[in-house]
C-alpha positions as CSV (number, residue, x, y, z in Angstrom):
1,M,-122.6,-97.4,15.2
2,R,-125.3,-95.0,16.1
3,G,-123.4,-92.2,14.3
4,A,-122.9,-94.4,11.2
5,V,-126.7,-95.1,11.1
6,L,-127.5,-91.4,11.5
7,T,-125.1,-90.6,8.7
8,A,-126.5,-93.3,6.4
9,T,-130.1,-92.0,7.1
10,T,-129.0,-88.5,6.2
11,Y,-127.2,-89.8,3.1
12,F,-130.4,-91.6,2.0
13,V,-132.6,-88.4,2.5
14,C,-130.2,-86.2,0.6
15,A,-129.8,-88.7,-2.2
16,A,-133.6,-89.2,-2.5
17,L,-134.2,-85.4,-2.6
18,A,-131.5,-84.9,-5.3
19,L,-132.8,-87.8,-7.5
20,Q,-136.4,-86.8,-7.0
21,L,-136.0,-83.1,-7.6
22,T,-133.0,-82.5,-9.8
23,R,-133.1,-85.5,-12.2
24,F,-134.7,-84.6,-15.5
25,N,-135.5,-86.7,-18.6
26,S,-134.4,-89.9,-16.8
27,G,-130.9,-88.6,-16.8
28,I,-128.3,-87.9,-14.1
29,A,-129.1,-85.7,-11.1
30,V,-127.7,-82.2,-11.7
31,V,-127.5,-81.4,-7.9
32,W,-125.9,-84.0,-5.6
33,L,-126.2,-83.5,-1.9
34,A,-125.4,-87.0,-0.6
35,G,-121.7,-86.9,-1.5
36,P,-121.0,-83.8,0.6
37,V,-122.8,-85.4,3.6
38,L,-120.6,-88.5,3.6
39,F,-117.4,-86.5,2.8
40,A,-118.0,-84.1,5.7
41,R,-118.7,-87.0,8.1
42,L,-115.6,-88.9,7.1
43,S,-113.4,-85.7,7.2
44,S,-114.5,-85.1,10.8
45,T,-114.1,-88.7,11.9
46,P,-111.0,-90.8,12.8
47,R,-109.9,-92.9,9.8
48,R,-110.4,-96.2,11.7
49,R,-114.2,-95.6,11.6
50,W,-114.4,-94.8,7.9
51,A,-115.1,-98.4,6.8
52,A,-118.1,-98.8,9.1
53,I,-119.6,-95.5,8.0
54,A,-119.1,-96.2,4.3
55,L,-120.4,-99.7,4.4
56,T,-123.5,-98.5,6.3
57,C,-124.2,-95.8,3.7
58,A,-123.9,-98.2,0.8
59,P,-127.2,-100.0,1.1
60,F,-129.0,-96.8,1.9
61,G,-127.6,-95.2,-1.2
62,L,-128.6,-98.3,-3.2
63,C,-132.2,-98.0,-1.9
64,A,-132.4,-94.3,-2.9
65,S,-131.1,-95.1,-6.4
66,I,-133.6,-98.0,-6.9
67,L,-136.5,-96.0,-5.5
68,F,-135.9,-92.6,-7.1
69,G,-133.1,-93.0,-9.7
70,F,-131.9,-95.6,-12.1
71,R,-133.5,-99.0,-11.6
72,G,-132.0,-102.4,-12.3
73,T,-128.4,-103.6,-12.1
74,V,-127.0,-100.1,-13.0
75,A,-128.1,-98.8,-9.6
76,V,-125.4,-101.0,-7.9
77,P,-122.3,-99.6,-9.6
78,L,-123.6,-96.0,-9.6
79,S,-124.5,-96.1,-5.8
80,L,-121.1,-97.7,-5.0
81,L,-119.4,-95.2,-7.2
82,C,-120.9,-92.3,-5.1
83,I,-119.7,-93.9,-1.9
84,A,-116.2,-94.5,-3.3
85,E,-116.2,-90.9,-4.6
86,A,-116.8,-89.3,-1.2
87,T,-114.4,-91.7,0.5
88,A,-111.6,-91.1,-2.0
89,A,-112.1,-87.3,-1.7
90,A,-111.8,-87.6,2.1
91,W,-108.7,-89.8,1.9
92,L,-106.9,-87.7,-0.8
93,I,-107.5,-84.4,1.0
94,R,-106.0,-85.9,4.1
95,R,-102.9,-86.8,2.1
96,V,-102.6,-83.4,0.5
97,H,-103.4,-81.4,3.6
98,P,-103.1,-83.6,6.8
99,R,-104.7,-81.0,9.1
100,F,-107.6,-80.4,6.8
101,G,-111.0,-79.5,8.2
102,K,-111.2,-75.9,9.5
103,F,-110.5,-73.8,6.4
104,R,-108.1,-71.6,8.2
105,S,-105.7,-70.8,5.4
106,L,-105.7,-70.3,1.6
107,P,-103.6,-73.4,1.0
108,E,-106.2,-75.5,2.8
109,V,-109.1,-74.0,0.8
110,G,-107.1,-74.4,-2.4
111,S,-106.4,-78.1,-1.6
112,F,-110.1,-78.7,-0.9
113,L,-111.2,-77.2,-4.2
114,L,-108.5,-79.0,-6.2
115,V,-109.5,-82.4,-4.8
116,T,-113.2,-82.2,-4.4
117,A,-114.2,-79.9,-7.2
118,M,-111.7,-81.1,-9.8
119,L,-109.8,-84.3,-9.5
120,V,-112.1,-86.7,-7.8
121,P,-115.5,-85.9,-9.5
122,A,-113.8,-85.6,-12.9
123,T,-112.4,-89.1,-12.4
124,T,-115.6,-90.7,-11.2
125,A,-117.5,-89.0,-14.0
126,F,-115.8,-91.2,-16.6
127,A,-117.0,-94.4,-15.0
128,A,-120.5,-93.0,-14.3
129,A,-121.0,-91.8,-17.8
130,L,-119.9,-95.2,-19.2
131,C,-122.4,-97.0,-17.0
132,A,-125.2,-94.6,-18.0
133,H,-124.3,-94.8,-21.7
134,V,-124.1,-98.6,-21.8
135,T,-127.2,-99.4,-19.6
136,Q,-129.5,-96.4,-20.3
137,G,-128.3,-95.3,-23.7
138,L,-127.5,-91.8,-22.5
139,P,-125.0,-89.8,-24.6
140,Y,-121.6,-90.2,-23.0
141,W,-120.2,-86.7,-22.8
142,P,-123.5,-85.0,-21.7
143,A,-123.7,-87.7,-19.0
144,W,-120.1,-87.0,-18.0
145,R,-120.8,-83.2,-17.9
146,D,-124.0,-83.6,-15.8
147,W,-122.2,-86.0,-13.3
148,Y,-119.1,-83.8,-13.0
149,A,-121.0,-80.5,-12.7
150,G,-123.5,-81.9,-10.2
151,H,-120.9,-83.6,-7.9
152,A,-118.2,-81.0,-8.2
153,L,-120.5,-78.1,-7.5
154,G,-122.2,-80.0,-4.8
155,F,-118.9,-80.6,-3.0
156,A,-117.8,-77.0,-3.4
157,S,-121.2,-75.6,-2.2
158,F,-122.4,-77.9,0.5
159,A,-119.3,-79.7,2.0
160,P,-117.7,-76.7,3.7
161,P,-120.7,-75.6,5.8
162,L,-121.5,-79.2,6.7
163,L,-117.9,-80.0,7.7
164,L,-117.6,-76.9,9.9
165,F,-121.0,-77.7,11.5
166,L,-119.9,-81.3,12.2
167,R,-116.6,-80.1,13.7
168,G,-118.5,-78.0,16.2
169,E,-117.3,-74.6,14.8
170,T,-120.8,-73.2,14.9
171,G,-121.5,-74.4,18.5
172,Q,-118.1,-73.1,19.7
173,W,-118.7,-69.7,18.3
174,I,-122.2,-69.4,19.8
175,A,-120.9,-70.7,23.2
176,G,-118.1,-68.2,23.2
177,A,-120.0,-65.1,22.0
178,D,-121.5,-62.5,24.3
179,S,-124.8,-60.8,23.9
180,R,-123.4,-58.0,21.8
181,R,-121.8,-60.5,19.3
182,V,-125.0,-62.5,19.2
183,G,-127.0,-59.4,18.4
184,E,-124.5,-58.4,15.7
185,A,-124.6,-61.9,14.2
186,A,-128.4,-61.9,14.2
187,L,-128.5,-58.5,12.4
188,L,-125.9,-59.4,9.7
189,L,-127.4,-62.9,9.0
190,G,-130.8,-61.3,8.9
191,L,-129.6,-59.0,6.2
192,V,-128.2,-62.0,4.3
193,A,-131.6,-63.7,4.5
194,A,-133.4,-60.5,3.4
195,A,-131.1,-60.0,0.5
196,S,-131.5,-63.6,-0.5
197,L,-135.3,-63.4,-0.3
198,V,-135.2,-60.2,-2.5
199,T,-133.0,-61.9,-5.0
200,F,-134.8,-65.2,-5.3
201,G,-138.3,-64.2,-4.4
202,Q,-139.0,-62.3,-7.6
203,N,-138.4,-62.9,-11.3
204,A,-138.2,-59.4,-12.7
205,I,-134.7,-58.2,-11.9
206,P,-131.6,-60.5,-11.6
207,L,-130.2,-59.1,-8.3
208,V,-127.6,-61.9,-8.0
209,I,-124.9,-59.6,-6.7
210,L,-127.1,-58.3,-3.9
211,P,-126.4,-61.1,-1.3
212,F,-122.7,-60.6,-1.7
213,I,-122.7,-57.3,0.3
214,P,-124.2,-58.6,3.6
215,M,-122.3,-61.9,3.2
216,I,-119.0,-60.1,3.0
217,A,-119.9,-57.9,5.9
218,A,-120.9,-61.0,7.9
219,T,-117.6,-62.7,7.0
220,L,-115.5,-59.6,8.0
221,R,-117.3,-59.2,11.3
222,L,-118.0,-62.8,12.3
223,G,-115.2,-64.8,10.6
224,R,-115.8,-68.3,9.4
225,F,-119.0,-68.6,11.4
226,G,-120.4,-65.7,9.4
227,A,-119.1,-67.1,6.1
228,V,-120.6,-70.6,6.7
229,S,-123.9,-69.3,8.1
230,S,-124.3,-66.9,5.1
231,I,-123.6,-69.7,2.6
232,V,-126.2,-72.0,4.3
233,I,-128.8,-69.2,4.3
234,L,-128.2,-68.3,0.7
235,V,-128.2,-72.0,-0.5
236,A,-131.3,-72.9,1.4
237,I,-133.3,-69.9,0.1
238,G,-131.9,-70.0,-3.4
239,L,-132.4,-73.7,-4.0
240,T,-135.9,-73.7,-2.5
241,F,-137.2,-70.8,-4.6
242,S,-135.4,-72.1,-7.8
243,L,-137.0,-75.5,-7.5
244,A,-140.3,-73.7,-7.0
245,G,-139.8,-71.8,-10.3
246,R,-138.8,-68.5,-8.8
247,G,-135.6,-66.4,-8.9
248,P,-133.1,-65.2,-11.4
249,T,-132.7,-68.7,-13.0
250,T,-136.2,-68.4,-14.4
251,L,-134.9,-65.7,-16.7
252,L,-132.8,-68.2,-18.5
253,N,-134.1,-69.9,-21.7
254,G,-133.4,-73.5,-21.2
255,P,-134.4,-76.7,-19.4
256,M,-134.6,-77.0,-15.6
257,A,-131.4,-79.0,-15.5
258,L,-129.4,-76.1,-17.1
259,K,-131.0,-73.6,-14.7
260,L,-130.0,-75.7,-11.7
261,Q,-126.5,-76.1,-13.0
262,V,-126.2,-72.4,-13.4
263,L,-127.5,-72.0,-9.8
264,Q,-124.9,-74.3,-8.5
265,I,-122.2,-72.4,-10.4
266,Y,-123.5,-69.3,-8.7
267,F,-123.3,-71.0,-5.3
268,A,-119.9,-72.3,-6.0
269,T,-118.7,-68.9,-7.1
270,I,-119.9,-67.4,-3.8
271,V,-118.1,-70.2,-1.9
272,L,-114.9,-69.6,-3.8
273,V,-115.1,-65.9,-2.8
274,I,-116.4,-66.2,0.8
275,L,-114.4,-69.2,2.1
276,P,-110.9,-67.9,1.0
277,L,-111.8,-64.5,2.4
278,A,-112.7,-66.1,5.7
279,A,-109.6,-68.2,5.7
280,E,-107.4,-65.2,4.9
281,L,-109.1,-63.1,7.6
282,R,-108.6,-66.0,10.1
283,S,-105.0,-66.2,9.2
284,R,-104.5,-62.5,9.5
285,R,-106.3,-62.3,12.8
286,S,-104.1,-65.2,14.1
287,L,-101.0,-63.3,12.8
288,V,-102.1,-60.1,14.5
289,E,-102.8,-61.9,17.8
290,R,-99.3,-63.5,17.6
291,L,-97.8,-60.1,16.9
292,H,-99.6,-58.5,19.8
293,A,-98.5,-61.3,22.1
294,A,-94.9,-61.0,20.8
295,E,-95.0,-57.2,21.2
296,A,-96.2,-57.5,24.7
297,L,-93.5,-60.0,25.5
298,H,-90.8,-57.9,23.9
299,R,-91.9,-54.8,25.7
300,A,-91.9,-56.6,29.0
301,V,-88.3,-57.8,28.3
302,L,-87.2,-54.4,27.0
303,D,-88.7,-52.6,30.0
304,R,-86.6,-54.8,32.4
305,M,-83.3,-55.0,30.5
306,S,-80.4,-52.7,31.1
307,D,-79.2,-52.8,27.5
308,I,-80.6,-50.2,25.1
309,V,-82.5,-51.3,22.0
310,V,-82.5,-48.7,19.2
311,R,-84.2,-49.0,15.8
312,V,-82.8,-46.5,13.2
313,N,-84.0,-46.0,9.6
314,A,-81.7,-45.9,6.6
315,D,-81.1,-42.1,7.1
316,G,-80.0,-42.5,10.7
317,I,-83.2,-41.2,12.3
318,V,-84.2,-43.0,15.5
319,R,-87.6,-44.7,15.2
320,Y,-87.6,-46.6,18.5
321,A,-85.5,-46.5,21.7
322,S,-86.1,-48.7,24.7
323,P,-86.8,-47.3,28.2
324,S,-83.3,-48.1,29.4
325,A,-81.9,-45.3,27.2
326,V,-82.5,-42.8,30.0
327,Q,-80.3,-44.8,32.4
328,V,-77.3,-44.6,30.0
329,T,-77.7,-41.3,28.1
330,G,-80.1,-39.3,30.2
331,Y,-82.5,-38.9,27.3
332,E,-86.1,-40.2,27.5
333,P,-87.1,-42.5,24.6
334,A,-89.5,-39.8,23.4
335,E,-86.6,-37.3,23.2
336,L,-84.6,-39.7,21.0
337,V,-87.3,-40.7,18.6
338,G,-87.2,-38.6,15.5
339,R,-83.6,-37.4,16.2
340,S,-80.5,-38.3,14.2
341,L,-78.4,-40.9,15.9
342,F,-75.3,-39.3,14.5
343,N,-75.8,-36.1,16.6
344,L,-75.0,-38.2,19.8
345,I,-71.8,-39.7,18.5
346,L,-68.4,-38.0,18.8
347,P,-67.0,-36.9,15.4
348,E,-63.8,-38.9,16.0
349,D,-65.9,-42.1,16.0
350,M,-68.2,-41.2,13.2
351,P,-66.2,-43.0,10.4
352,L,-66.4,-46.2,12.4
353,I,-70.2,-45.9,12.8
354,L,-70.7,-45.1,9.1
355,E,-68.6,-48.0,8.0
356,A,-70.4,-50.5,10.3
357,R,-73.8,-49.3,9.1
358,R,-72.7,-49.6,5.5
359,R,-71.7,-53.2,6.0
360,V,-74.9,-54.3,7.8
361,L,-77.2,-52.4,5.3
362,A,-75.3,-54.2,2.4
363,A,-75.5,-57.6,4.2
364,P,-78.4,-57.5,6.7
365,D,-77.7,-61.1,7.9
366,E,-74.2,-60.3,9.0
367,P,-74.1,-58.3,12.3
368,A,-71.4,-55.8,13.2
369,I,-70.0,-55.2,16.7
370,I,-68.3,-51.8,17.4
371,E,-67.4,-49.6,20.3
372,Y,-67.6,-45.9,20.2
373,R,-68.2,-42.8,22.4
374,T,-71.5,-41.0,22.8
375,R,-72.5,-37.8,24.4
376,C,-75.0,-37.9,27.2
377,K,-77.7,-35.3,27.9
378,N,-75.6,-33.8,30.8
379,G,-72.5,-33.5,28.5
380,D,-70.7,-36.6,29.8
381,I,-68.9,-38.9,27.4
382,V,-69.5,-42.6,27.8
383,W,-68.2,-45.6,25.9
384,V,-70.8,-48.0,24.5
385,E,-70.7,-51.4,22.7
386,S,-73.2,-51.7,19.9
387,H,-74.4,-54.9,18.2
388,I,-75.9,-53.8,14.9
389,R,-78.0,-55.8,12.5
390,G,-79.8,-54.7,9.3
391,I,-83.6,-54.6,8.9
392,V,-85.2,-55.6,5.6
393,D,-88.6,-54.6,4.3
394,D,-91.2,-56.7,2.5
395,H,-89.2,-56.5,-0.8
396,G,-86.0,-57.7,0.9
397,R,-84.3,-54.3,0.7
398,A,-82.5,-52.9,3.8
399,S,-84.6,-50.3,5.4
400,G,-82.6,-49.5,8.6
401,T,-80.8,-51.1,11.5
402,V,-81.5,-52.3,15.0
403,S,-78.9,-52.1,17.7
404,I,-78.4,-53.5,21.1
405,I,-76.3,-51.0,23.0
406,R,-74.5,-51.6,26.3
407,E,-72.4,-49.1,28.3
408,V,-68.8,-50.2,28.6
409,T,-67.1,-47.1,30.1
410,R,-65.9,-49.0,33.2
411,R,-64.6,-51.9,31.1
412,R,-62.8,-49.5,28.8
413,E,-61.2,-47.8,31.8
414,E,-60.2,-51.1,33.3
415,L,-58.8,-52.3,30.0
416,A,-56.9,-49.0,29.6
417,S,-55.6,-49.3,33.2
418,L,-54.5,-52.9,32.6
419,T,-52.8,-51.9,29.3
420,T,-51.0,-49.1,31.1
421,Q,-49.9,-51.4,33.9
422,A,-48.6,-53.9,31.4
423,M,-46.6,-51.2,29.7
424,T,-45.4,-49.3,32.8
425,D,-42.5,-49.9,35.2
426,H,-44.2,-50.0,38.6
427,L,-41.3,-48.4,40.5
428,T,-40.6,-45.3,38.4
429,G,-43.8,-44.9,36.4
430,A,-41.8,-44.9,33.1
431,H,-42.6,-47.2,30.2
432,N,-41.2,-50.8,30.5
433,R,-39.2,-52.8,28.0
434,R,-42.2,-54.1,26.2
435,A,-43.6,-50.6,25.5
436,F,-40.2,-49.5,24.4
437,D,-39.7,-52.3,22.0
438,E,-43.1,-51.7,20.3
439,A,-42.5,-47.9,20.1
440,L,-39.0,-48.4,18.7
441,A,-40.3,-50.8,16.0
442,A,-43.1,-48.4,15.1
443,M,-40.6,-45.5,14.7
444,L,-38.3,-47.6,12.5
445,A,-41.2,-48.8,10.3
446,L,-41.8,-47.1,7.0
447,R,-45.4,-46.0,6.8
448,P,-47.4,-45.8,3.5
449,H,-48.1,-42.1,3.9
450,D,-44.4,-41.4,4.3
451,I,-43.9,-42.9,0.8
452,D,-46.7,-40.7,-0.5
453,R,-45.1,-37.6,1.0
454,G,-41.8,-38.5,-0.7
455,V,-39.9,-39.4,2.5
456,P,-36.9,-41.5,1.6
457,E,-36.9,-45.1,2.8
458,E,-33.9,-44.5,5.1
459,G,-34.9,-41.1,6.4
460,L,-34.2,-40.0,9.9
461,A,-37.1,-40.6,12.3
462,G,-35.4,-39.3,15.4
463,C,-32.8,-40.6,17.9
464,L,-32.4,-43.2,20.6
465,A,-30.6,-42.4,23.8
466,L,-29.5,-45.1,26.3
467,F,-28.7,-44.1,29.9
468,D,-26.8,-46.2,32.5
469,L,-26.3,-44.9,36.0
470,D,-22.6,-45.0,37.0
471,H,-21.6,-47.3,39.9
472,F,-25.2,-47.8,40.9
473,K,-24.3,-51.1,42.6
474,Q,-22.2,-49.2,45.0
475,V,-25.2,-47.0,45.9
476,N,-27.4,-50.1,46.6
477,D,-24.6,-51.7,48.7
478,G,-23.6,-48.6,50.6
479,Y,-26.9,-46.9,51.2
480,G,-29.5,-49.7,50.7
481,H,-31.9,-50.6,47.9
482,A,-34.6,-48.1,49.1
483,T,-32.1,-45.3,48.5
484,G,-31.2,-46.8,45.2
485,D,-34.9,-46.8,44.3
486,D,-35.3,-43.2,45.3
487,L,-32.4,-42.3,43.0
488,L,-34.0,-44.2,40.1
489,V,-37.3,-42.3,40.6
490,R,-35.4,-39.0,40.8
491,F,-33.6,-39.8,37.5
492,V,-36.9,-40.6,35.7
493,S,-38.4,-37.2,36.9
494,I,-35.4,-35.5,35.4
495,L,-35.8,-37.4,32.1
496,R,-39.5,-36.4,31.9
497,G,-38.7,-32.8,32.7
498,A,-36.2,-32.5,29.9
499,V,-38.2,-34.0,27.0
500,R,-41.4,-33.3,25.1
501,D,-44.8,-34.9,25.7
502,G,-44.5,-37.1,22.6
503,D,-41.1,-38.5,23.5
504,L,-40.9,-41.9,25.3
505,V,-39.2,-42.5,28.6
506,A,-38.5,-46.2,29.4
507,R,-36.8,-48.2,32.0
508,L,-35.1,-51.2,30.3
509,G,-34.1,-52.9,33.5
510,G,-32.1,-52.2,36.6
511,E,-30.3,-48.9,36.2
512,E,-30.7,-48.8,32.4
513,F,-33.0,-46.3,30.8
514,A,-33.9,-45.2,27.2
515,L,-35.3,-42.1,25.5
516,L,-37.0,-42.2,22.1
517,L,-36.7,-38.6,20.7
518,S,-39.0,-38.2,17.7
519,G,-37.8,-36.0,14.8
520,L,-34.5,-34.9,16.4
521,S,-31.1,-35.0,14.8
522,V,-28.1,-36.5,16.6
523,D,-26.8,-33.0,17.5
524,Q,-30.2,-32.0,19.0
525,A,-30.4,-35.2,20.9
526,H,-26.9,-34.6,22.2
527,L,-27.9,-31.2,23.7
528,I,-30.9,-32.8,25.5
529,C,-28.8,-35.7,26.8
530,E,-26.1,-33.3,28.1
531,R,-28.8,-31.3,29.9
532,I,-30.1,-34.5,31.5
533,R,-26.6,-35.6,32.5
534,T,-25.7,-32.3,34.2
535,R,-29.0,-32.0,36.0
536,F,-28.7,-35.6,37.4
537,E,-25.1,-34.9,38.4
538,E,-26.3,-32.0,40.5
539,A,-29.3,-33.8,41.9
540,A,-29.2,-35.7,45.2
541,V,-31.4,-37.9,47.5
542,R,-31.0,-38.7,51.2
543,D,-30.7,-42.1,52.7
544,P,-32.7,-43.1,55.9
545,L,-29.8,-41.7,58.0
546,G,-30.0,-38.3,56.3
547,N,-26.8,-38.7,54.2
548,I,-26.8,-37.1,50.8
549,V,-26.4,-39.5,48.0
550,Q,-25.5,-38.5,44.4
551,A,-24.7,-40.3,41.2
552,T,-23.8,-39.8,37.6
553,V,-25.0,-41.2,34.3
554,S,-23.4,-42.2,31.1
555,V,-25.3,-41.8,27.8
556,G,-25.1,-43.4,24.3
557,I,-26.9,-42.0,21.3
558,A,-27.9,-43.6,18.0
559,P,-29.9,-42.2,15.1
560,L,-33.3,-43.9,14.2
561,V,-33.1,-44.5,10.5
562,R,-36.3,-45.8,8.9
563,G,-36.1,-49.3,7.5
564,R,-33.3,-50.5,9.9
565,E,-33.8,-53.3,12.4
566,S,-34.3,-52.5,16.1
567,R,-31.3,-54.7,17.0
568,A,-29.0,-52.8,14.8
569,V,-30.0,-49.4,16.3
570,M,-29.7,-50.8,19.9
571,A,-26.3,-52.2,19.1
572,L,-25.2,-48.8,17.7
573,A,-26.5,-47.0,20.9
574,D,-24.8,-49.6,23.1
575,E,-21.5,-49.0,21.4
576,A,-21.8,-45.3,22.0
577,L,-22.7,-46.0,25.7
578,Y,-19.7,-48.3,26.0
579,R,-17.4,-45.6,24.7
580,A,-18.8,-43.2,27.2
581,K,-18.1,-45.7,30.0
582,Q,-14.6,-46.4,28.7
583,G,-13.9,-42.7,28.5
584,G,-14.4,-42.1,32.2
585,R,-18.2,-42.2,32.7
586,N,-20.5,-39.2,33.3
587,R,-20.4,-38.3,29.7
588,T,-22.4,-38.7,26.4
589,G,-21.2,-41.0,23.6
590,L,-22.0,-40.3,20.0
591,P,-22.5,-42.8,17.3
592,I,-19.8,-43.7,14.8
593,V,-21.2,-43.9,11.3
594,D,-19.7,-44.1,7.8
595,D,-19.8,-41.2,5.5
596,A,-22.7,-42.6,3.4
597,A,-24.8,-43.3,6.4
598,A,-24.0,-39.8,7.7
599,R,-25.2,-38.2,4.5
600,R,-28.4,-40.3,4.5
601,S,-29.1,-39.3,8.1
602,A,-28.5,-35.6,7.3
């Protein structure tokens, strides 16, 4: 209740001063100070207390109107209209901007000006002008203009400093400032006061732009406190001297009411410049503080993570590399910055990198994950996995990429080892049936570049040779499985010694083996198989008792004709092997093909 009475008393004083000093020719006051007082109090008070404050101010406003303004019954609606105006402005601004009160952003300042300097006073001016016209005989539109100008400019000029003062912004700034900041504030605000005195203390030169310079400096250095304090100083000095008949307004040819309205326009213009500037500076400072905090957090994370973070521009030049780069590549971050990323990548993997960068630069929101090899400072080659995402500039254009890179050399080696194990016969070291089936299907498949080179669809891709050790069960039964295993290993070594690096040696199961001879004709394959057969016939192993163990092998050959199915080729080789077995074993069986097939194979 005490706060409501204090607000009502202040409301009465401001209303009395406005009516006594700025009301000319029995008209409407052209400067209205009471509305901003009530508006500022309501905006800084919980809504549940608004009714008590407004009801307390109503009789005080009525007394001021009767004593210094319109007398008679018209004083009642006009005084109540002033109370309703301030209350409506406070309510509407809360609806438009729920967190209104600190002028921290341009939307907040814009909402304030829209509500208090346009919508609300323009609306109440219609009712006020009607009352003045009916009861006092004042012209309707001049009365509407004087009410709107006085109340709108009053809200715009006086409400912001009052509201920030009531919210404790001034006290908080003073309490948190050190002696250096206090001295700086005293100097800048002193310059504002001096410029205001020079501007309004003389009538010769209209130096209305002069106060802008120190006011902007105070806003830039002191923030909202500097902006609000500068506005208060300028308004206090300017209004006092103007009412006393001094200052630039005296150079105008017109009544005092017009001069005061021009003065309020001047004040409102300064508010429109200084307050948005202060709000934008506050927003930018807050943004910079958040950026510094985020940067500190990110650097702390990057300094402690093992993954490398690399930022690269659109040309492939490294702009940032995290400290963990030295652990993987041996390069210090400073050595990588300014260097082309492509110089560290093996040429064989360059197309993969370029394609991934092209994709993320075209669609920055879609990341790419690739693995490639990079060269370390000491010359070692390591595998890395890179998660790449595009970076966009202020205009939404892709300006580069950011990558999180992790070394995966061990993983690649383990994966290669597992793949090799999955494709290898553990006893002999030859490829297993799975690897053989995949290689056979690949050799029989017709590749697109074969068609481009004019290779016929049924061209010869090579030959398949199937080997089956003769009477191998007797070796296992007579000398033991260990001796049989030694014989299998010895046979694989003979196979490998007789073929080229690109040919595939596979164990199909038990004592059955296969050779895939790429690019050879049946006659050439026959010569190689005969060499293998004779070498194995001459080879021997010893059993645990020292006995010499020998065996022979039968062979079946089939041509690899592109476009045929694997089963058909295997059946053809099996038939040749069967004929070799039926012919007495230890020999090579050749395929039987029709004349047309023979011509195509040739």
